[in-house]
N, C-alpha and C positions, 0 to 999 in steps of 0.2 A: 416590512422586512425585519427579520430577527437576526442578530449577530451572536454567535457563540465563539468563545475562545478556549484555547488549550495551550499549555506550555510544552516545549520540546525538552526531553531529558538529554543527558549527556550521551545516551545511545541513540539519539534521534528518534525517540518514540514519543507518542502523544496519546492522551486519552481522548476518545471521541466523546464530546459533550452530550449530556442526556437529551437536549432538544434535537440534536442531529440523529442520535440513535432512535428516537421515537419516530421522527419523520421517515427514516429509512427502514424502520422495523428491523433493526439490527439486534442480534443477540450474540453471546460469546461463541466464538468459532466461525462466525460468518466471515466471508471474504469481502473486501471492498475494492473498488476500482477507482483510479484517478484518471480523469479525462483532462489532458493537457493541450491547450491551444494558446499560443503566444504566451502572454503573462497571466492567463486565467487558468485556474484549476477547479474542476468540479469533482466532488466525491459522490459515489453512489454505491449501492449494494451490487456486488459483482453478479453477473448473470452466468448461467452454466456455460454459455459460449465463451465468455471471458476466460473461464478456468480451463476449458479445452484448448484454447489458443495458447495460454501460458504454458500448459503442459507440453504442447507440440513444440514450442520454442525451446524448452528446457534442454533437450538433448542436443541442440545445435550450438549451445553456448559453452562448450567444454574448453575452449581456448583460454578461459580465465578460471579454470577449475584445478589449480595446482596448490600444493602446500604453500609455496611462496606467495601466491595471490591471496590465499586465506590469511596469511600473516600480515601482508601489506594492507589489506582492506578490512581487517577485523574491527577496527574502531569506527568505521563509517556507519 
């Protein structure tokens, strides 16, 4: 097993380490998916179905889409 690490920035962003990018065949602009189960997270290259699902949900989440919400959650 190989372990790769990355630091989280103040904006909660992280660089995907090169060994992970190579295994997943990631390139700039690719989408990634996080599979969450209990306290385990798996990262993988997003499939077209993942993107279609996310787009379908997008229009249903308007209850948190106000200027006040944007201001309140900007730093997350």
